[in-house]
C-alpha positions as CSV (number, residue, x, y, z in Angstrom):
1,M,-21.2,-127.6,-166.4
2,S,-19.0,-129.7,-168.6
3,G,-21.3,-132.3,-170.1
4,Y,-21.6,-130.6,-173.6
5,P,-19.7,-131.0,-176.8
6,D,-17.0,-128.4,-177.4
7,G,-18.5,-125.0,-178.3
8,V,-22.0,-125.9,-177.1
9,K,-23.5,-124.1,-174.1
10,P,-26.6,-124.9,-172.2
11,L,-29.6,-122.7,-172.7
12,V,-31.3,-121.1,-169.7
13,P,-34.2,-118.9,-170.8
14,P,-35.9,-116.4,-168.4
15,G,-38.0,-118.2,-165.8
16,V,-35.8,-121.3,-165.6
17,Y,-33.4,-121.7,-162.7
18,A,-29.8,-121.2,-163.9
19,P,-27.0,-123.4,-162.6
20,Q,-25.4,-121.6,-159.7
21,D,-23.2,-122.3,-156.6
22,D,-25.7,-124.8,-155.2
23,T,-25.7,-126.7,-158.5
24,D,-21.9,-126.8,-158.6
25,L,-21.8,-128.0,-154.9
26,L,-24.2,-130.8,-155.7
27,V,-22.3,-131.8,-158.9
28,G,-19.2,-132.2,-156.7
29,A,-21.2,-134.5,-154.3
30,L,-22.5,-136.4,-157.3
31,L,-19.0,-137.0,-158.6
32,D,-18.0,-138.4,-155.2
33,E,-20.6,-141.2,-155.5
34,P,-19.2,-144.6,-156.7
35,L,-22.1,-145.2,-159.1
36,P,-22.0,-148.3,-161.3
37,G,-22.8,-148.1,-164.9
38,G,-26.5,-148.5,-165.5
39,A,-27.5,-147.2,-162.0
40,D,-30.9,-145.5,-161.9
41,V,-30.8,-141.8,-161.0
42,L,-33.6,-139.4,-160.4
43,D,-33.1,-135.6,-160.6
44,V,-36.0,-133.8,-158.8
45,G,-36.6,-130.2,-159.8
46,T,-34.2,-130.4,-162.7
47,G,-34.5,-126.8,-163.9
48,S,-32.2,-126.5,-166.9
49,G,-31.2,-130.2,-166.7
50,A,-27.6,-129.5,-165.6
51,L,-27.5,-132.1,-162.9
52,A,-29.3,-134.7,-164.9
53,I,-26.8,-134.3,-167.8
54,E,-23.8,-134.6,-165.4
55,A,-25.3,-137.8,-164.0
56,A,-25.9,-139.3,-167.5
57,R,-22.2,-138.7,-168.3
58,R,-21.5,-141.4,-165.6
59,G,-23.2,-144.0,-167.7
60,T,-26.3,-144.0,-165.5
61,R,-30.0,-144.1,-166.5
62,V,-31.4,-140.7,-165.6
63,T,-34.9,-139.5,-165.1
64,A,-35.5,-135.8,-164.5
65,V,-38.7,-134.1,-163.2
66,D,-39.8,-130.5,-163.0
67,V,-43.1,-128.9,-162.2
68,S,-42.5,-126.1,-164.7
69,W,-43.2,-126.8,-168.3
70,R,-40.7,-124.2,-169.3
71,A,-38.0,-126.0,-167.3
72,V,-39.0,-129.4,-168.8
73,C,-38.7,-128.0,-172.4
74,T,-35.4,-126.4,-171.5
75,A,-34.0,-129.5,-170.0
76,R,-35.1,-131.6,-173.0
77,L,-33.4,-129.2,-175.4
78,N,-30.2,-129.1,-173.3
79,A,-30.1,-132.9,-173.1
80,W,-30.4,-133.0,-176.8
81,L,-27.6,-130.5,-177.2
82,A,-25.4,-132.5,-174.9
83,R,-26.4,-135.7,-176.7
84,S,-27.5,-137.1,-173.3
85,P,-30.2,-139.7,-173.1
86,V,-32.1,-138.2,-170.1
87,R,-35.8,-139.0,-169.6
88,I,-37.5,-135.8,-168.6
89,R,-41.0,-135.7,-167.1
90,H,-43.4,-133.0,-166.1
91,G,-44.9,-133.2,-162.7
92,N,-44.8,-132.3,-159.0
93,L,-41.8,-133.8,-157.3
94,F,-42.1,-137.6,-157.2
95,A,-45.6,-137.9,-158.8
96,P,-44.4,-138.8,-162.3
97,V,-42.2,-141.6,-161.0
98,R,-44.4,-143.0,-158.3
99,G,-43.9,-146.8,-157.8
100,Q,-40.3,-146.7,-159.2
101,S,-37.1,-146.9,-157.2
102,F,-33.6,-145.4,-157.7
103,D,-30.0,-145.9,-156.7
104,L,-29.5,-142.2,-156.4
105,I,-31.8,-139.2,-156.0
106,L,-30.6,-135.7,-156.6
107,A,-32.5,-132.7,-155.3
108,N,-31.9,-128.9,-155.6
109,P,-35.3,-127.8,-154.4
110,P,-36.6,-124.3,-153.6
111,Y,-35.2,-123.5,-150.1
112,V,-35.1,-119.7,-149.7
113,P,-37.2,-118.4,-146.8
114,A,-39.8,-116.0,-147.9
115,P,-42.3,-113.6,-146.1
116,E,-45.8,-115.0,-146.0
117,T,-48.1,-113.7,-148.7
118,G,-51.0,-116.1,-148.3
119,R,-50.5,-117.7,-151.7
120,A,-48.2,-120.2,-153.2
121,P,-45.0,-119.0,-155.1
122,Q,-45.8,-118.0,-158.6
123,G,-43.8,-118.0,-161.9
124,A,-40.0,-118.1,-161.7
125,A,-40.1,-117.7,-157.9
126,R,-41.3,-121.3,-157.7
127,A,-37.6,-122.2,-158.2
128,W,-36.5,-120.6,-155.0
129,D,-39.3,-119.4,-152.6
130,A,-40.1,-122.1,-150.0
131,G,-42.3,-120.6,-147.3
132,R,-41.4,-118.8,-144.1
133,D,-38.9,-121.4,-143.0
134,G,-37.6,-122.4,-146.4
135,R,-38.9,-126.0,-146.0
136,L,-42.1,-126.0,-148.1
137,V,-40.5,-128.6,-150.5
138,L,-37.6,-129.9,-148.3
139,D,-40.0,-131.5,-145.8
140,R,-41.8,-133.3,-148.6
141,I,-38.5,-134.6,-150.0
142,C,-37.5,-135.9,-146.6
143,R,-40.8,-137.7,-146.2
144,E,-41.2,-139.1,-149.7
145,A,-37.6,-139.8,-151.0
146,P,-36.7,-142.6,-148.6
147,A,-39.5,-144.9,-149.9
148,M,-38.1,-144.5,-153.4
149,L,-34.5,-145.5,-152.6
150,R,-33.2,-149.0,-153.2
151,P,-31.2,-150.7,-150.4
152,G,-27.9,-148.9,-150.4
153,G,-29.4,-146.0,-152.3
154,V,-28.4,-142.4,-151.7
155,L,-30.2,-139.1,-151.5
156,L,-28.2,-136.0,-152.2
157,V,-30.0,-132.7,-151.4
158,V,-28.6,-129.2,-151.4
159,H,-30.0,-126.3,-149.5
160,S,-29.3,-123.2,-147.4
161,A,-28.3,-123.1,-143.7
162,F,-31.2,-120.6,-143.5
163,S,-33.5,-123.6,-144.0
164,C,-32.2,-125.6,-141.1
165,P,-30.0,-128.6,-142.1
166,D,-30.4,-130.1,-138.7
167,R,-34.1,-130.5,-139.4
168,T,-33.3,-132.3,-142.6
169,L,-30.9,-134.6,-140.8
170,T,-33.4,-135.4,-138.1
171,H,-36.2,-136.1,-140.6
172,L,-34.0,-138.4,-142.7
173,R,-32.6,-140.3,-139.7
174,G,-36.1,-140.7,-138.5
175,E,-36.9,-142.5,-141.7
176,G,-34.0,-144.9,-141.0
177,L,-31.4,-143.4,-143.3
178,K,-27.8,-142.6,-142.3
179,A,-27.5,-138.9,-142.9
180,C,-24.8,-136.3,-142.6
181,V,-23.6,-133.0,-144.2
182,T,-20.8,-133.8,-146.6
183,R,-20.2,-130.4,-148.3
184,R,-20.4,-126.8,-147.3
185,R,-19.8,-123.5,-149.1
186,T,-20.3,-119.9,-148.1
187,V,-21.3,-117.5,-150.9
188,P,-22.3,-113.9,-151.1
189,F,-26.0,-113.0,-151.3
190,G,-27.6,-113.1,-154.7
191,P,-30.4,-110.7,-155.7
192,V,-33.2,-112.6,-154.0
193,L,-31.6,-112.8,-150.6
194,R,-30.3,-109.2,-150.9
195,S,-33.9,-108.1,-151.2
196,R,-34.7,-109.9,-148.0
197,E,-31.7,-109.0,-145.9
198,G,-33.6,-106.8,-143.5
199,W,-36.3,-109.4,-143.1
200,L,-33.7,-112.1,-142.4
201,R,-32.0,-110.0,-139.8
202,R,-35.3,-109.1,-138.1
203,R,-36.0,-112.9,-137.8
204,G,-32.6,-113.6,-136.4
205,L,-31.6,-115.8,-139.3
206,L,-28.8,-113.5,-140.4
207,V,-26.5,-112.2,-137.7
208,D,-23.2,-111.9,-139.6
209,P,-22.5,-108.3,-140.6
210,E,-21.6,-109.5,-144.1
211,P,-24.6,-110.7,-146.2
212,R,-23.4,-114.3,-146.8
213,E,-25.2,-117.6,-147.1
214,E,-23.9,-121.1,-146.3
215,L,-24.9,-123.8,-148.6
216,V,-24.8,-127.5,-147.5
217,V,-25.2,-130.9,-149.2
218,V,-26.9,-133.5,-147.1
219,R,-26.1,-137.1,-148.0
220,A,-28.5,-139.8,-146.8
221,E,-28.1,-143.5,-147.4
222,L,-30.6,-146.3,-147.0
223,P,-28.9,-149.2,-145.3
224,V,-28.7,-152.5,-147.2
């Protein structure tokens, strides 16, 4: 990420999601958006605050939310290091900003399919584990984000092809948004997916002999 003074690096302690390929892909989509100065931006599941800080560099008013107190504290520290005026709130998805509306919503939610264990993801795994189909949080975003967009507002959400982009498009179009995939990137498996390669193959989600994952950005716009 580039939103820091020279010589200053963001801090990402254990247990906080570090910026990776999905973050970079979403930053690219963010930079494509013609945001006016003073636009209101929401970063849901901010993690280390990387996306929120990039958005603030555009002269926008940014609010960031995370369910993890460790992520909230990290994002606040990184925003301070970057001299970035980001408002960072603790809470589950949209709960801390209920009743507000935004010109742009950014979301890099948990989206990795995970074997069923009978309990909710715990600890650091909350940043990536998202149920058997990878949509534990994605479906909530698709249901709840449209009501928080202003006319002409945009939702940008990144996730894996393993968690069914077509389902995301169908949900968002059903809410009246114009939705399409605007960015794609294929990346090697990281440690989490490597540990689940056999399970993914048994489920038919992975057929390529090479363990690779396609990431996508879905852009959805609320018509004026």
